C-alpha positions in Angstrom: 126.3 87.9 214.5 127.8 87.0 211.5 130.0 89.6 209.5 130.5 89.8 205.9 133.4 92.5 204.4 132.9 93.6 200.8 136.0 94.5 199.6 137.2 95.9 196.4 139.8 94.2 193.8 140.9 97.7 192.1 139.3 101.1 191.9 136.3 102.2 191.3 134.0 99.2 191.1 131.0 100.5 193.0 131.6 99.2 196.6 129.5 101.3 198.6 126.4 100.5 196.4 127.2 96.7 196.3 127.7 96.8 200.4 124.4 99.0 201.2 122.6 96.4 198.3 124.0 93.4 200.2 122.1 94.8 203.5 118.8 95.2 201.7 119.1 91.7 200.2 120.0 90.2 203.2 117.2 92.0 205.1 114.9 90.7 202.7 115.5 87.2 203.9 114.1 88.4 207.2 117.7 88.9 208.9 118.4 91.6 211.2 121.3 93.1 209.2 123.7 96.4 209.5 125.7 98.5 208.2 129.4 99.8 208.9 131.8 101.7 207.4 134.7 101.3 210.1 137.2 104.0 208.4 135.9 107.1 206.2 136.9 107.1 203.0 138.1 110.5 202.6 139.5 113.5 204.7 137.4 116.4 206.3 134.4 116.5 208.6 130.7 114.5 208.1 130.0 111.0 207.6 130.9 109.1 204.3 128.4 108.7 201.6 127.7 105.4 202.6 127.0 105.6 205.8 124.8 108.9 205.5 122.9 106.4 202.8 122.7 103.9 205.2 121.0 106.1 207.9 118.6 108.1 205.5 117.3 104.9 203.7 117.1 102.4 206.5 115.7 105.5 209.2 118.0 104.0 211.6 120.7 105.9 213.6 122.5 102.5 214.5 125.1 103.1 211.9 127.7 104.7 213.7 130.0 107.6 212.3 133.6 106.1 210.6 136.8 106.5 212.2 138.3 109.7 210.4 140.8 108.8 207.8 143.0 111.4 209.6 143.1 109.2 212.7 143.4 106.1 210.9 146.6 107.0 208.9 148.3 108.7 211.9 147.8 105.5 213.7 149.1 103.5 211.2 151.7 105.5 210.4 153.3 105.4 214.4 152.6 101.7 214.3 149.6 101.5 216.4 147.8 99.2 213.9 146.0 97.4 216.7 144.8 100.0 218.4 143.3 101.2 215.5 141.8 97.6 215.2 140.3 97.6 218.8 138.5 100.9 217.6 137.0 99.0 214.7 135.4 96.2 216.9 134.3 98.6 219.4 132.0 100.3 217.0 130.7 96.8 215.6 130.6 95.6 219.0 127.9 98.8 220.0 126.0 98.4 217.0 123.4 95.7 219.1 122.1 92.6 218.5 121.9 91.5 214.7 121.8 88.6 212.9 124.6 89.6 210.4 126.5 92.7 209.7 127.6 93.7 206.2 131.6 96.1 206.6 132.5 98.4 203.7 135.8 98.5 203.0 138.1 101.4 201.8 137.7 101.9 198.4 141.2 102.0 196.1 142.4 105.0 194.6 146.0 106.6 193.9 146.7 107.5 197.2 145.6 105.0 199.8 148.1 102.6 198.9 148.0 100.7 202.1 144.0 100.1 201.6 144.4 96.5 200.1 146.7 95.6 203.6 144.3 97.7 205.9 141.0 95.8 204.3 142.7 92.5 204.8 143.7 93.4 208.8 140.1 94.8 209.3 138.4 91.1 207.8 140.6 89.5 209.7 140.4 91.3 212.9 136.5 91.2 212.5 136.2 87.7 212.2 134.5 88.3 208.8 133.9 86.2 205.5 134.9 88.8 202.3 132.8 89.5 199.4 135.2 90.6 196.5 133.5 93.3 193.9 135.2 93.4 190.6 134.4 95.9 187.7 133.9 93.8 184.1 134.3 96.8 182.4 137.2 96.6 179.7 138.7 93.2 180.7 139.0 89.9 179.9 138.2 86.8 181.3 142.0 85.8 181.8 142.6 89.2 183.2 139.7 89.0 185.8 140.3 85.4 187.1 144.3 86.8 187.9 142.4 89.7 189.5 140.3 87.7 191.6 142.6 85.0 192.7 145.2 88.2 193.9 142.8 89.5 195.8 141.9 86.2 197.3 145.2 85.7 198.6 144.7 88.7 200.6 141.9 87.6 202.5 142.2 84.1 202.9 143.1 82.8 206.0 145.8 80.0 206.9 142.8 77.5 206.8 141.5 78.2 204.3 138.5 80.2 205.0 137.6 83.7 204.8 136.2 83.8 201.4 132.1 84.3 201.0 132.3 84.8 196.9 132.6 87.5 194.5 130.5 90.4 192.8 130.9 91.2 188.8 129.5 94.7 188.8 129.2 96.9 185.5 128.1 94.2 183.1 127.7 95.1 179.6 123.3 94.7 179.2 124.4 92.4 176.5 127.6 89.7 177.1 128.5 86.6 177.2 127.5 85.4 180.4 128.2 81.8 180.0 131.6 82.3 177.6 132.4 84.7 180.8 132.6 82.1 183.5 133.9 79.2 181.3 137.0 81.8 180.9 136.9 82.5 184.8 137.5 78.7 185.6 139.8 77.9 182.6 142.4 80.9 184.1 141.7 80.2 188.1 141.7 77.4 190.5 139.8 78.5 193.3 137.3 79.4 190.9 137.0 76.2 189.3 136.7 74.7 192.1 133.8 76.7 193.6 136.1 78.4 196.9 135.2 81.3 195.5 131.4 81.3 194.6 129.7 83.9 192.3 127.4 86.0 194.4 125.8 88.4 191.4 126.8 89.6 188.0 125.2 93.6 188.4 124.1 95.0 184.5 124.9 98.7 183.7 121.5 100.2 183.7 121.5 103.8 182.0 118.4 104.7 184.1 120.2 104.9 187.6 122.7 107.4 186.1 119.9 110.1 185.8 120.8 113.0 187.7 118.8 115.7 188.6 118.4 118.9 187.5 119.9 120.3 190.8 122.8 118.4 190.5 123.5 120.3 186.9 123.1 123.6 189.2 125.3 122.8 191.8 128.2 121.0 189.9 128.2 124.0 187.1 127.4 126.8 189.6 124.6 128.1 187.7 122.6 131.0 188.2 119.0 129.8 188.9 116.4 131.8 187.2 113.7 130.0 188.1 114.0 126.8 190.6 110.7 124.9 189.4 110.9 121.4 190.3 114.9 121.0 189.7 115.2 119.0 193.3 112.9 116.2 191.5 113.1 116.2 187.7 115.7 114.0 186.0 118.1 114.1 183.3 117.4 111.5 180.5 119.1 113.4 177.6 121.3 116.8 176.6 119.9 118.3 174.1 122.2 121.2 172.4 121.1 123.3 170.0 122.8 123.0 167.0 119.7 123.0 164.6 116.6 125.2 164.4 113.5 124.3 165.9 111.7 122.8 163.1 114.2 120.4 162.7 114.6 119.7 166.8 110.9 119.0 166.6 111.2 116.7 164.2 113.8 114.5 165.7 111.4 114.9 169.0 114.4 116.3 170.9 111.9 118.5 173.0 111.5 115.3 175.0 110.4 114.4 178.7 113.6 114.6 180.6 115.7 116.6 178.2 117.7 119.4 179.4 118.1 122.0 177.0 121.4 124.0 176.2 121.0 126.9 174.5 122.7 130.4 174.3 120.2 132.9 175.9 119.5 134.5 172.5 117.6 131.7 171.0 114.6 133.1 171.2 113.2 130.3 169.4 114.4 127.6 171.4 113.3 129.6 174.6 109.8 130.0 172.9 109.2 126.3 171.7 110.6 124.8 174.7 108.4 126.8 177.0 105.6 125.9 174.7 106.2 122.1 175.1 106.3 122.7 178.9 102.9 124.5 178.7 101.7 121.4 176.6 102.1 118.9 179.3 106.0 117.6 178.4 107.9 117.2 181.7 111.5 118.6 180.1 114.1 118.4 182.9 115.2 122.0 182.3 116.4 125.1 180.7 120.4 125.7 180.5 120.9 129.2 179.1 124.5 129.5 178.2 126.8 132.4 177.2 125.6 134.3 180.0 122.8 135.6 178.3 119.0 135.7 178.8 116.2 136.3 176.7 115.2 139.9 175.8 112.5 141.2 178.2 109.5 140.7 175.5 110.4 137.3 175.1 110.5 136.8 178.9 107.0 138.7 179.3 105.9 136.2 176.2 106.9 132.9 177.7 106.6 133.9 181.7 103.8 131.7 182.4 106.5 128.9 181.7 109.5 129.8 182.7 108.0 131.2 186.3 106.4 127.9 186.9 107.4 124.5 187.5 110.3 124.1 184.8 113.7 124.8 186.2 115.6 127.5 184.2 119.1 128.1 184.8 122.0 130.2 183.6 125.9 129.6 183.3 128.7 132.0 181.8 130.2 129.5 179.4 129.5 129.1 175.9 127.2 125.6 175.2 130.4 123.8 174.0 132.6 124.7 177.0 129.1 123.7 179.4 128.7 120.4 177.1 132.8 119.5 177.8 132.3 120.1 181.6 128.9 118.2 181.5 130.4 115.4 180.0 133.5 115.1 182.9 130.9 115.5 185.5 131.0 112.3 188.1 128.5 109.5 188.0 128.7 109.3 191.7 124.7 109.9 193.9 124.7 113.0 195.7 124.3 112.1 199.6 120.6 113.7 199.4 119.8 111.9 196.5 118.1 109.2 198.1 115.6 108.2 195.5 118.3 107.3 192.6 120.5 105.7 195.2 117.1 103.4 196.9 116.4 102.6 193.1 120.0 101.8 192.4 120.0 99.3 195.9 116.7 97.8 194.9 118.2 97.0 191.3 121.2 95.9 192.7 120.1 93.5 195.5 117.8 91.8 192.8 120.5 90.4 191.3 122.8 89.1 194.5 122.0 85.8 195.2 122.1 85.6 199.1 121.4 81.8 199.6 124.8 80.9 199.7 125.6 83.6 202.3 122.4 83.1 204.4 123.4 79.2 204.2 126.9 80.3 206.1 125.2 82.1 209.3 125.2 78.1 210.8 122.1 78.4 212.7 122.8 81.8 214.9 119.3 83.2 213.9 116.5 83.1 216.6 113.8 81.2 216.4 111.4 84.2 215.0 111.6 85.7 212.1 111.9 89.7 212.4 110.5 91.6 209.0 112.3 94.8 208.3 110.9 97.3 205.5 112.7 96.0 203.4 111.9 92.5 203.8 108.2 93.5 203.6 108.1 95.1 200.8 109.7 92.6 198.9 107.4 89.9 199.9 104.4 92.1 199.5 105.5 92.2 195.6 106.2 88.8 195.2 103.2 87.6 197.1 101.1 89.7 194.6 103.1 89.0 191.7 102.2 85.1 192.8 98.6 86.0 193.1 98.1 87.4 189.6 94.8 89.5 190.3 92.6 91.6 189.0 92.1 95.1 190.6 89.8 98.0 189.0 91.3 101.1 189.8 88.0 103.8 189.5 90.0 106.9 189.3 91.0 105.7 186.0 92.4 108.9 184.4 94.1 110.4 187.3 97.5 111.0 186.9 99.5 108.8 189.7 97.1 106.0 189.3 97.4 106.0 185.6 101.3 105.8 186.7 100.9 103.2 189.2 98.9 101.1 186.9 101.5 100.9 184.4 104.3 100.1 187.0 101.8 97.3 188.1 101.8 95.8 184.4 105.7 96.3 183.8 106.2 94.7 187.5 103.9 91.5 187.0 102.2 92.9 190.4 99.0 92.5 189.0 96.2 93.0 186.3 95.2 96.4 187.1 91.7 97.6 185.2 91.6 101.6 184.6 87.7 103.0 184.7 88.3 106.0 182.5 87.8 107.0 179.0 90.9 105.5 177.2 91.7 108.7 175.4 91.6 110.1 178.5 94.1 107.8 179.9 96.3 107.9 176.9 96.5 111.9 177.2 97.3 111.6 180.9 100.2 109.4 180.3 102.0 110.8 177.3 101.7 113.9 179.6 104.0 112.1 181.9 106.3 110.9 179.1 104.8 107.0 179.7 103.3 104.7 177.4 100.7 102.5 177.8 101.8 98.8 178.1 99.9 96.2 176.0 98.6 94.5 179.3 97.2 97.5 181.0 93.0 97.1 180.7 91.2 100.2 180.4 87.3 100.3 180.4 85.3 103.0 179.3 82.4 103.7 182.0 80.1 104.5 179.6 80.0 101.4 177.7 79.6 99.2 180.7 77.1 101.0 183.2 74.0 99.8 182.0 75.2 96.0 182.5 74.9 96.9 186.3 71.7 98.3 186.3 69.8 94.9 187.2 72.2 93.3 189.3 72.5 96.6 191.7 68.7 97.0 192.0 68.5 92.6 193.0 71.5 94.0 195.4 69.6 96.7 196.9 65.9 95.3 196.6 65.5 95.4 200.3 66.3 99.5 200.0 63.4 99.8 197.1 66.5 100.9 194.8 64.8 101.6 191.5 66.4 101.4 187.9 66.8 105.1 187.3 68.4 105.5 190.5 70.9 102.6 190.5 72.1 103.6 186.9 72.3 107.2 188.8 74.3 106.0 191.1 76.4 104.1 189.0 77.8 107.5 187.5 80.2 107.4 189.9 82.7 105.1 189.0 83.5 104.0 192.8 80.2 102.4 192.4 80.8 101.1 189.1 83.7 99.2 190.5 82.4 98.1 193.5 79.9 96.3 191.4 82.1 94.7 188.9 83.9 93.4 192.4 80.3 92.3 193.3 79.5 90.2 190.4 83.1 88.9 190.6 84.7 90.3 187.7 87.5 91.8 189.1 89.2 90.6 192.5 89.5 93.8 194.4 89.2 97.4 194.3 91.6 100.6 195.0 90.1 104.0 195.3 90.7 107.1 196.8 93.6 109.3 195.4 90.6 112.0 194.7 87.9 110.4 196.5 87.3 110.5 200.7 87.3 107.6 202.3 83.5 107.8 202.8 83.3 107.7 199.4 85.6 104.7 199.1 83.9 102.7 201.7 80.6 103.6 201.7 79.4 101.3 198.4 81.8 98.8 199.6 79.2 98.9 202.9 76.4 98.5 200.7 77.4 96.2 198.1 79.8 93.8 199.2 78.9 93.7 203.0 81.1 92.2 205.6 82.8 88.4 205.1 81.5 85.6 206.9 82.1 85.5 210.4 82.7 89.0 210.5 80.9 91.7 212.4 82.4 94.5 211.5 85.1 96.4 209.2 88.0 97.5 210.4 91.7 99.1 208.9 95.0 98.3 209.6 98.4 100.4 208.6 101.1 98.9 208.1 104.3 101.0 210.1 107.4 100.6 208.0 109.8 101.3 211.4 113.5 101.4 211.0 114.0 97.9 212.2 110.9 96.1 211.5 107.2 96.3 210.3 104.3 96.9 212.9 100.6 96.7 212.5 98.2 99.7 213.7 94.7 99.1 213.9 92.1 100.5 213.8 93.1 104.2 212.9 90.7 104.9 210.2 87.1 103.6 210.4 85.3 102.8 213.5 85.3 105.7 215.7 84.4 104.3 218.9 83.9 100.8 219.5 82.7 98.6 222.4 84.7 96.2 224.0 82.8 93.4 221.5 84.1 95.2 219.0 87.6 96.0 219.7 88.4 92.5 220.3 87.2 91.4 216.7 89.4 94.5 215.6 92.2 93.0 217.5 91.5 89.4 216.2 91.2 91.0 212.8 94.5 93.0 212.8 96.4 90.1 214.3 95.2 88.0 211.2 96.3 90.4 208.8 99.8 90.5 210.4 100.1 86.6 210.1 99.1 87.0 206.7 102.0 89.2 205.2 104.7 87.1 207.4 104.4 89.5 210.6 104.4 87.2 213.8 101.3 88.7 215.9 101.9 89.7 219.5 99.0 92.0 220.2 99.1 95.1 222.4 95.6 96.4 223.8 96.5 100.0 224.2 95.1 102.2 226.6 96.6 105.3 229.0 97.2 102.5 231.7 99.3 99.5 232.1 97.6 96.9 234.2 96.3 97.8 236.9 97.9 101.2 237.1 94.8 103.1 236.4 91.2 103.1 236.5 88.0 104.3 234.6 85.6 103.3 231.9 87.8 103.6 229.2 90.6 101.1 230.9 87.9 98.8 231.8 86.7 98.6 227.9 90.3 97.6 226.7 90.8 95.0 229.6 87.1 93.7 228.6 88.2 93.2 225.1 91.5 91.7 226.1 89.9 88.9 227.7 87.0 88.6 224.5 90.2 88.4 222.5 91.8 85.4 225.0 88.4 83.8 225.4 87.7 83.8 221.2 91.3 83.1 220.4 93.6 81.6 223.2 96.1 80.7 220.2 97.1 84.7 220.0 99.1 86.1 222.0 97.8 89.4 223.8 98.1 91.4 227.0 96.3 94.8 227.8 95.7 97.3 228.7 99.3 98.2 228.1 100.5 102.1 227.3 102.2 102.4 224.3 106.0 102.5 226.0 105.2 99.7 227.9 104.0 97.8 224.7 107.4 99.1 222.7 109.9 99.7 224.4 111.4 96.5 226.3 113.2 97.8 229.1 109.7 99.8 230.0 107.5 96.9 229.4 110.2 94.8 232.1 109.3 97.6 234.6 105.8 97.8 234.0 104.6 94.5 232.9 107.0 92.1 234.1 106.2 88.7 232.8 103.9 89.8 230.1 104.7 88.0 226.2 103.7 91.7 224.5 105.3 94.0 226.6 108.6 95.6 224.8 107.5 93.2 222.0 104.4 94.1 220.4 104.0 93.8 216.8 100.2 94.2 216.3 98.8 97.7 218.4 95.2 98.1 219.1 94.2 101.3 220.0 90.9 102.1 222.2 89.6 104.6 219.3 89.7 106.1 216.3 91.1 109.3 217.7 93.9 107.7 219.7 94.8 105.7 216.9 94.5 108.0 213.9 96.6 110.7 216.1 99.1 108.1 217.2 99.8 106.9 213.5 100.0 110.3 211.8 102.1 111.4 214.8 104.4 108.5 214.3 104.5 108.9 210.5 105.3 112.7 210.4 107.5 112.8 213.5 109.8 109.9 213.0 109.6 109.6 208.5 107.9 106.2 208.8 106.3 105.2 205.8 102.8 104.1 206.8 101.5 101.4 204.1 97.4 101.5 204.0 95.0 101.7 205.7 94.1 98.4 204.7 90.3 97.3 205.1 89.8 94.1 206.8 86.4 92.2 207.5 84.9 92.9 204.2 83.6 90.2 202.1 86.1 90.8 199.1 88.7 93.3 199.4 88.3 97.1 198.7 91.2 99.5 200.0 91.7 103.7 200.3 94.4 105.8 199.5 95.0 108.9 201.0 94.8 112.0 199.0 98.0 112.8 199.3 99.1 109.2 198.1 102.7 108.9 196.1 102.5 106.5 193.0 104.5 104.1 195.4 101.9 103.9 198.2 99.2 103.5 195.3 101.5 100.6 194.1 101.9 98.9 197.5 98.3 99.3 197.8 97.2 97.4 194.7 99.3 94.6 195.5 98.1 94.3 199.3 94.5 94.3 197.7 96.0 91.6 195.2 97.4 89.5 198.4 93.8 89.9 200.1 91.7 88.6 197.3 93.8 85.6 197.6 93.5 85.0 201.1 89.6 86.1 200.6 89.4 82.9 197.9 91.2 80.1 200.2 89.0 81.1 203.2 86.1 80.8 200.7 87.5 77.4 199.4 88.1 76.1 202.8 84.6 77.3 204.1 83.2 75.4 200.9 85.3 72.5 201.9 84.1 72.6 205.3 80.7 73.0 204.6 80.8 69.8 202.0 82.3 67.6 204.9 79.9 68.4 207.3 77.3 67.9 204.3 78.8 64.3 204.1 78.9 63.8 207.8 75.0 64.5 208.0 74.1 62.6 204.9 76.3 59.5 206.4 74.2 59.6 209.4 70.9 59.8 208.0 72.0 56.7 205.4 73.4 54.6 208.7 70.9 51.7 209.8 69.2 52.1 213.0 70.4 49.8 215.7 69.0 46.1 215.4 68.2 46.7 211.9 
């Protein structure tokens, strides 16, 4: 196991964010990366903030509690530093098998003058290479070079090793990067000689500083008159009412994300904020100052807003005092704001160059690449971007779908097509405080519906479909989008945010049909477990497949896993492992397993296996010794829909696991269904999945055409060859 120790060069460098982001960036490389905060940052009970974030954002409990700061200081004060180091080593060794361990050192502050020395001891005893973190705010190249040189001296080992690189945090959005590097190299030998390489420059991002309304309520100890959505609404700006309502409206101060600070007796502002809220503007909240509430008559008039999702708070201090306190508020991310910390980690991880660090692992990695959730999501987006596919979204004016489509355009994930009235889409976007980007395609269904009548009649002529019937069916935007896909005008379809699975899948069965070589359509969920991504199939489509169908589901699921970077080891799940049980259902799984082996001898498959025998190594060794799958399965094939759907939902809800899917497999062209409770991120990832499936389908079609051409040329050559003796 390789260890990297993340250490600060000064106070307030954003140490925790960089350390946790480094874990995420290394996981994206397919590495088993762990996080350790060996010694707590502050006195008191409970784990450090970085430990809580590591556990919550990875879903892993492998990150241990740090040694308390009181205990560490006590040992250092009586000269028992070696004993303290032994405790730290025990923590690291107890984290299990990892490829790389990222250790966060102590941040520097006014009272822990020993922190630099202790950090150096920790790094040395852990055999770690050090990643230094510096702050670019208010410094010069010469001062920064000196700071890095001094810090490097503390961590360099006697043989010259021990330094992995440095990260520069809080860079202005626009700065002279080339001039900075030239200045650093001019003033530092270790930087000029490459001994301490630059691993990343993290720019300051104001979006990552947007606190929630609930954070303001806690900080000000405000009285909550109406909680509304204060747990999720974020503050993009503070608006202090100094002007009248017309002036505020003219300057567009009642904007999405605005927290309106006003004395409670400014009824005009209270009414204007209420009207803005009822008009669909997602204000961050209304903060009433001076301990005053609106008059009862005004409160009754505005009750529809003041008792709904709009957060309403009250504080005893006046507007000036309240604003002064808000300016002094710490920018640290609260322990329970996982969304904001997750965004900060993704932003920072995107800007870290881990290639140099991965090169230091010196072949310690195993042959098989494991794919943790962060790596899966990262690669999913990267592959979708490379595919550049056009994906139709029939639920074109559904708010979550509009938001997801905008994100896909902004991030270059796909080329979404919204089927909806453009005016309606624009209104939905404005109500969420969003802008329609230039690259987002919106098509009015009424303008194109008749274009697909004749093609649809042709596709369904065996069923006797008439033009009038086709036009009526095309009123359904899912049918219309499916026809666009059938005609090759788009590459994939995603629906289900408001439609049922049957509404989404039925047109695909009728108009797209199965892919060549497939006899059925099935589904998989990608289960983002804490340490790796697993594949569950079929948990959405086939109620009670027979042995032949179950074998095909297993093969399709293994191919899907392989396509998304997961090494397939297929477990055919049953209530029995091996020959321990009997019955019709067990025999079906045995037969299906044999069929998979016959049809695809290249696949690693075993069954029947109970779930624990397939997923837990110790149980697998006991129940199925010698099995190539037991305890290490990555693809779980369930015997029927009842088992599969129940298992995926139980794991998802009980373990807090993200389930991406269902992704349909076996169709001629990709169509994917959403849960009606899907979040915006769920829709984005499903669009990405669909784009990648479209690319795979395109490649399979090309390969089939090449094989057909080769066979035709072979046959033609045989027909033209002269007979013997001629």
